[in-house]
KOLVO-640574 format. One record per atom (N, C-alpha, C): residue in three letters; z, y, x. Coordinates in steps of 0.001 Angstrom, whole numbers, padded with zeros to 6 digits, always signed. Example, Ala and Ser with C-alpha at 12.3 -4.5 7.8 and 13.67 -1.06 7.14 Angstrom:
BEGIN
Ala+007800-005690+013190Ala+007800-004500+012300Ala+007800-003300+013200Ser+007080-002250+012850Ser+007140-001060+013670Ser+007870+000030+012900
***
This chain:
BEGIN
Unk+012913-124535+099663Unk+012895-124905+101054Unk+013956-125976+101280Unk+013561-127122+101745Unk+014544-128146+102081Unk+015194-127821+103425Unk+016482-128088+103525Unk+017216-127797+104757Unk+018069-129000+105116Unk+018006-129395+106381Unk+018911-130417+106898Unk+019202-130105+108360Unk+020436-129730+108628Unk+020878-129403+109989Unk+019892-128473+110691Unk+019587-127373+110023Unk+018578-126429+110514Unk+019163-125066+110861Unk+020445-125004+111145Unk+021083-123712+111389Unk+020386-122917+112491Unk+019849-123596+113485Unk+019215-122907+114615Unk+017943-122162+114220Unk+017218-122634+113229Unk+015953-122007+112826Unk+015994-121419+111419Unk+017066-121639+110730Unk+017170-121241+109327Unk+017059-119733+109127Unk+017708-118967+109970Unk+017668-117510+109833Unk+016250-116974+109907Unk+015472-117452+110860Unk+014084-116999+110996Unk+013258-117390+109772Unk+013493-118586+109255Unk+012745-119040+108080Unk+013065-118182+106862Unk+014335-117917+106634Unk+014739-117103+105476Unk+014198-115681+105623Unk+014362-115092+106801Unk+013870-113725+107012Unk+012354-113640+106836Unk+011624-114699+107206Unk+010168-114672+107044Unk+009769-114576+105580Unk+010565-115149+104713Unk+010293-115054+103274Unk+010709-113689+102738Unk+011887-113239+103098Unk+012422-111997+102533Unk+011660-110760+102979Unk+010904-110837+104058Unk+010159-109670+104537Unk+008700-109666+104083Unk+008325-110566+103192Unk+006964-110582+102655Unk+006701-109298+101870Unk+005452-108883+101811Unk+005122-107671+101059Unk+005291-107889+099555Unk+005110-109093+099097Unk+005370-109417+097685Unk+006854-109730+097573Unk+007607-108846+096968Unk+009068-108984+096965Unk+009636-109626+095705Unk+008801-109811+094674Unk+009268-110425+093427Unk+009228-111942+093601Unk+010302-112476+094186Unk+010341-113896+094499Unk+011758-114418+094419Unk+011865-115719+094399Unk+013145-116393+094518Unk+012999-117430+095614Unk+013928-117418+096546Unk+013913-118392+097636Unk+014894-119497+097278Unk+014352-120574+096761Unk+015157-121717+096330Unk+015334-122653+097519Unk+016570-122805+097956Unk+016870-123611+099129Unk+017791-124749+098715Unk+017431-125963+099110Unk+018290-127109+098844Unk+018747-127680+100176Unk+020053-127644+100403Unk+020633-128218+101607Unk+020867-129710+101366Unk+020324-130532+102248Unk+020375-131986+102099Unk+021579-132568+102848Unk+022757-132026+102536Unk+024020-132510+103112Unk+024093-132292+104631Unk+023740-131081+105075Unk+023821-130739+106497Unk+025258-130775+106986Unk+025400-130999+108292Unk+026730-130998+108907Unk+026842-129937+109995Unk+025866-129028+110076Unk+025845-128037+111154Unk+026114-126607+110710Unk+026584-126398+109496Unk+026858-125047+109012Unk+025671-124384+108345Unk+024615-125128+108092Unk+023446-124555+107423Unk+023812-123944+106073Unk+024606-124639+105291Unk+024962-124131+103963Unk+025787-122855+104065Unk+026669-122766+105042Unk+027442-121528+105233Unk+026507-120363+105524Unk+025527-120596+106372Unk+024546-119553+106690Unk+023753-119159+105453Unk+023375-120123+104650Unk+022644-119834+103410Unk+023480-119002+102449Unk+024757-119306+102374Unk+025636-118513+101497Unk+025721-117067+101970Unk+025734-116868+103282Unk+025752-115506+103821Unk+024481-114759+103422Unk+023333-115408+103540Unk+022085-114776+103112Unk+022115-114474+101619Unk+022650-115388+100821Unk+022711-115188+099371Unk+023605-114012+099005Unk+024656-113802+099764Unk+025538-112652+099516Unk+024821-111339+099794Unk+023885-111354+100727Unk+023164-110144+101115Unk+021915-109899+100274Unk+021364-110948+099684Unk+020117-110802+098937Unk+020121-111788+097771Unk+020064-111256+096580Unk+020155-112094+095376Unk+018949-113003+095182Unk+017891-112797+095945Unk+016708-113664+095843Unk+016919-115011+096534Unk+017930-115098+097394Unk+018234-116348+098094Unk+019151-117177+097203Unk+018689-118336+096803Unk+019403-119176+095844Unk+019637-120568+096436Unk+020710-120711+097218Unk+020983-122009+097839Unk+021721-122958+096906Unk+021499-124236+097127Unk+022215-125272+096387Unk+022333-126494+097300Unk+023432-127185+097179Unk+023622-128429+097938Unk+023113-129601+097121Unk+022394-130484+097769Unk+021971-131721+097109Unk+023209-132586+096883Unk+023286-133280+095759Unk+024468-134101+095475Unk+024647-135244+096476Unk+023531-135688+097051Unk+023568-136738+098074Unk+022326-136562+098935Unk+022385-137077+100124Unk+021255-136945+101028Unk+020072-137762+100516Unk+018900-137124+100427Unk+017738-137814+099890Unk+016451-137482+100610Unk+016523-136700+101669Unk+015325-136343+102420Unk+014660-135079+101918Unk+013679-134629+102695Unk+013011-133364+102400Unk+012298-133373+101045Unk+011646-134464+100713Unk+010930-134538+099434Unk+011856-134377+098250Unk+012977-135061+098280Unk+013951-134950+097190Unk+014530-133541+097131Unk+014809-132959+098296Unk+015343-131591+098331Unk+014337-130606+097732Unk+013058-130772+098056Unk+012025-129909+097464Unk+011984-130073+095945Unk+012039-131314+095483Unk+011988-131553+094039Unk+013176-130925+093321Unk+014348-130974+093929Unk+015518-130330+093320Unk+015309-128824+093215Unk+014699-128230+094227Unk+014414-126790+094178Unk+013376-126485+093100Unk+012342-127306+093015Unk+011306-127088+092007Unk+011898-127130+090600Unk+012855-128000+090377Unk+013500-128087+089060Unk+014196-126784+088693Unk+014618-126005+089677Unk+015309-124737+089418Unk+014363-123545+089342Unk+013107-123733+089704Unk+012152-122624+089785Unk+011911-121991+088423Unk+011788-120661+088435Unk+011530-119912+087209Unk+010203-119181+087242Unk+009555-119134+088403Unk+008316-118371+088551Unk+007091-119134+088109Unk+005965-118468+088218Unk+004681-119059+087851Unk+004041-119837+088995Unk+004428-119505+090231Unk+003821-120117+091410Unk+004903-120669+092327Unk+004541-121673+093097Unk+005468-122273+094059Unk+004758-122347+095409Unk+005461-121931+096445Unk+004963-122067+097819Unk+006017-122834+098601Unk+005575-123679+099496Unk+006497-124504+100271Unk+006675-123957+101676Unk+007890-124100+102184Unk+008223-123694+103540Unk+009317-124622+104036Unk+009173-125078+105269Unk+010226-125872+105890Unk+011065-124955+106757Unk+012304-125364+106989Unk+013254-124508+107713Unk+013275-124770+109202Unk+012441-125657+109684Unk+012498-126002+111098Unk+011116-125937+111739Unk+011104-126086+113044Unk+009872-126085+113843Unk+009064-124812+113671Unk+009741-123684+113664Unk+009038-122413+113599Unk+008635-121995+114998Unk+007455-121456+115141Unk+007064-120952+116448Unk+007430-119477+116527Unk+007722-119024+117727Unk+008128-117621+117890Unk+006985-116760+118374
***
């Protein structure tokens, strides 16, 4: 999941993944150099659930680059994409 200044919607996005009925997953999140505390929030989720695997992008490169960095870390057989913003309630 690419993240950029998404602290306001990030919690809902992460919880939507962690509450899936299929629990054998890894949530690979790449923060694209946010300045709003998104990475701090991701670290809190990672402390609570080992399936949350956040990483900071070395430089800002946009959502596509952030997704590709996450894909490089993937260990599973399948990949599903999710954005951290514009969630409807």
